[in-house]
C-alpha positions in Angstrom: -18.7 10.6 3.9 -17.5 13.4 6.1 -17.4 16.9 4.8 -16.5 20.6 5.4 -18.6 22.6 3.0 -17.5 21.4 -0.5 -14.6 19.3 0.9 -15.4 15.7 1.6 -13.8 12.3 2.1 -14.5 8.7 1.1 -15.9 7.7 4.6 -17.5 9.2 7.6 -14.7 7.9 9.8 -11.5 8.5 7.7 -10.1 9.5 4.4 -8.3 6.2 3.6 -9.0 4.8 0.1 -6.4 2.0 0.3 -4.1 0.5 2.9 -1.1 -1.6 2.1 1.5 -3.6 4.1 4.6 -4.6 2.2 7.2 -7.3 3.0 10.5 -7.3 1.1 11.7 -10.9 0.8 15.1 -12.4 -0.2 15.9 -14.5 -2.1 13.0 -13.9 -4.4 10.2 -16.4 -4.7 11.0 -18.7 -7.6 8.2 -21.3 -7.5 4.6 -20.3 -6.9 2.9 -23.6 -7.2 2.7 -24.2 -3.4 1.1 -20.8 -2.9 -1.7 -21.8 -5.2 -2.6 -24.5 -2.7 -3.4 -21.9 0.0 -6.8 -21.4 -1.5 -7.4 -24.9 -2.9 -9.5 -27.5 -1.2 -8.5 -27.6 2.5 -6.1 -24.7 1.9 -5.1 -22.7 5.0 -6.5 -19.5 3.5 -9.6 -21.0 1.9 -12.0 -19.6 4.4 -10.9 -16.0 3.9 -9.6 -15.9 0.2 -11.4 -17.3 -2.8 -9.2 -16.8 -5.9 -5.6 -17.5 -7.0 -4.2 -15.8 -10.1 -0.7 -16.3 -11.5 0.9 -13.1 -12.9 2.6 -14.0 -16.1 5.4 -12.4 -18.1 5.7 -13.1 -21.8 8.9 -13.2 -23.9 8.5 -11.7 -27.3 10.6 -12.4 -30.4 10.9 -9.7 -33.1 12.0 -10.8 -36.6 15.1 -9.2 -38.1 12.9 -7.4 -40.6 10.9 -5.9 -37.6 7.7 -6.9 -39.4 6.6 -9.8 -37.2 6.5 -10.5 -33.5 5.9 -13.8 -31.8 5.3 -14.8 -28.2 8.0 -17.3 -27.5 7.6 -18.0 -23.8 5.3 -17.3 -21.0 6.5 -17.6 -17.4 4.7 -17.4 -14.1 6.3 -14.4 -12.5 4.2 -13.8 -9.4 0.7 -14.3 -8.0 -2.4 -12.7 -6.5 -4.7 -14.2 -3.9 -8.0 -12.4 -3.7 -10.9 -12.2 -1.2 -14.3 -10.9 -2.1 -17.1 -9.2 -0.1 -20.6 -9.0 -1.7 -19.0 -9.9 -5.0 -16.5 -7.0 -4.8 -12.7 -7.3 -4.2 -11.9 -6.7 -0.6 -8.3 -7.8 0.1 -5.4 -8.9 -2.1 -2.2 -10.7 -1.3 0.2 -10.1 -4.2 3.8 -11.3 -4.9 5.9 -9.4 -7.4 9.4 -10.8 -7.9 12.1 -8.2 -8.6 15.6 -9.0 -9.8 16.9 -10.0 -6.4 13.9 -9.9 -4.1 10.1 -10.3 -4.0 7.7 -7.6 -2.9 4.8 -9.3 -1.0 1.9 -7.0 -0.3 -1.4 -7.2 1.5 -3.8 -4.5 0.2 -7.3 -3.6 1.3 -9.8 -1.2 -0.2 -12.2 -1.9 2.7 -10.3 -0.2 5.5 -12.2 0.4 8.8 -9.8 0.4 11.8 -6.1 -0.1 12.1 -6.0 -2.9 14.6 -8.7 -4.9 12.7 -6.7 -4.5 9.5 -3.4 -5.3 11.2 -4.8 -8.5 12.6 -6.0 -9.6 9.1 -2.5 -8.9 7.7 -0.7 -10.8 10.4 -3.0 -13.8 10.3 -2.8 -14.2 6.5 0.9 -13.4 6.0 1.9 -15.7 8.8 0.3 -18.6 6.8 2.1 -17.4 3.6 5.4 -17.3 5.4 5.3 -21.0 6.2 5.4 -22.1 2.6 9.1 -21.7 2.1 11.4 -21.7 5.2 14.3 -20.5 3.2 12.9 -17.1 2.5 14.2 -14.1 4.5 12.7 -10.8 5.4 14.7 -7.6 4.7 12.1 -4.9 4.9 8.6 -4.1 6.0 6.4 -1.2 5.0 3.1 0.4 5.8 1.4 2.6 3.2 -1.9 4.5 3.2 -3.6 6.3 0.3 -5.9 9.0 1.5 -8.2 10.9 -0.8 -10.1 14.2 -0.4 -12.5 15.7 -2.9 -13.9 19.1 -3.7 -17.2 19.2 -5.5 -15.7 21.1 -8.5 -12.5 22.7 -9.7 -13.7 26.1 -8.9 -14.6 25.0 -5.3 -11.0 24.0 -4.6 -9.6 25.7 -1.5 -6.0 24.5 -0.7 -5.9 26.6 2.6 -8.9 24.7 3.8 -7.2 21.3 3.3 -3.5 22.0 3.9 -1.5 23.3 6.9 0.2 26.5 5.7 2.8 26.0 8.5 3.8 22.4 7.5 7.5 21.6 7.4 7.0 19.0 4.7 5.0 21.0 2.1 6.4 23.4 -0.5 4.9 26.9 0.1 3.6 27.2 -3.5 1.3 24.2 -3.0 -1.2 26.7 -1.7 -1.0 28.7 -4.9 -1.5 25.9 -7.5 -4.6 24.1 -8.6 -2.6 21.1 -10.0 0.1 19.4 -8.0 2.5 16.5 -8.4 4.8 16.5 -5.4 7.0 13.8 -3.7 9.4 13.9 -0.8 11.7 11.0 0.3 13.5 10.9 3.6 15.9 8.5 5.4 15.6 8.6 9.1 16.3 6.8 12.3 13.9 6.9 15.3 13.1 4.6 18.2 15.8 2.1 17.0 14.1 1.9 13.6 16.0 2.7 10.3 13.5 3.6 7.7 12.7 5.5 4.5 9.6 7.7 4.5 7.8 8.9 1.4 5.1 11.5 1.0 3.4 11.9 -2.4 0.7 14.5 -3.1 -1.3 14.8 -6.3 -4.0 17.4 -7.0 -5.9 16.7 -10.2 -9.3 17.0 -11.9 -11.5 13.9 -12.3 -15.2 13.6 -13.2 -15.8 17.3 -12.6 -14.3 17.0 -9.1 -11.0 18.2 -7.7 -9.2 15.1 -6.2 -6.4 15.4 -3.7 -4.5 12.0 -3.3 -2.0 11.8 -0.5 0.2 8.7 -0.2 2.3 8.1 2.8 4.7 5.1 2.9 7.1 4.1 5.7 9.6 1.3 4.8 11.6 -0.1 7.7 15.0 -1.5 6.7 15.8 -4.7 8.5 18.8 -7.0 8.9 18.1 -10.3 7.1 16.0 -12.6 9.2 13.8 -15.6 8.7 10.4 -14.6 7.2 8.5 -17.3 9.0 10.1 -16.5 12.4 9.7 -12.8 12.0 5.9 -13.2 11.6 5.8 -15.0 15.0 7.9 -12.3 16.7 6.1 -9.7 18.7 8.4 -7.1 17.1 6.4 -7.4 13.9 3.3 -6.0 15.7 5.5 -3.1 16.9 7.0 -2.5 13.5 3.5 -2.2 11.9 2.3 0.1 14.6 5.4 2.3 14.0 4.6 2.6 10.3 1.0 3.5 11.1 2.0 6.1 13.6 4.5 7.7 11.2 1.7 8.0 8.6 -0.6 9.7 11.2 2.2 12.1 12.1 2.7 13.0 8.5 -1.0 13.8 8.0 -1.0 15.8 11.2 1.8 17.9 9.8 0.4 18.6 6.3 -3.3 18.9 6.9 -5.2 21.8 8.5 -6.8 21.5 11.9 -10.3 21.6 10.3 -9.4 18.6 8.0 -7.8 16.7 10.9 -11.0 17.1 12.9 -13.1 15.9 10.0 -11.1 12.7 9.7 -10.9 12.2 13.5 -7.1 12.6 13.9 
């Protein structure tokens, strides 16, 4: 891990604990059986992913006397497709249906470099998109969760970590040892219509001071074929835009010393 005195990160190369690419699909995925076959024998994702899990929702009936409950129905609500490395979860493709849409995500906790991660996402999600040709894409997002650590609560130095001149940070963030801050913005840039979110938490955990910074850029799209969009070179540009927006956010809120430590 990289460090400046008592401030350190999860890796020598970066501070990224988790990276996520999201696809907002409409109409929502109703049948998940065909997706199970992706990791079955001769499945298109079998070489990269090893496990399929259905995500179930249970209906519960409560008696009129409120003294007894019974599970009356269990429905498959979504799914997870998991890959492992050395017996530890590496990547997860997850589908979570909402009332009108499905949020399909590709998560990794083994992030190394952006282009390598992006290629994994595009390759796998292109396969997933072929299952149902009637599904449309209405949004795509890129999210990073960065974490920084001070060795102890008393070692916490917010001025070492944060940029005091940031346009996105509240000034009193430098005066508090516990923080829960979030900022949502709607912007248009380079022909992209998008919602940006910055979330910052400062908390104590296992005798350390943890600073968790979540940056999410969600591009709003006109409805288009999910399968076709995954073959379109524009998808590569969209993901790159989300990545660059996250880097710009970090460059604004972090100090020069911290940016140098994480090679930004």
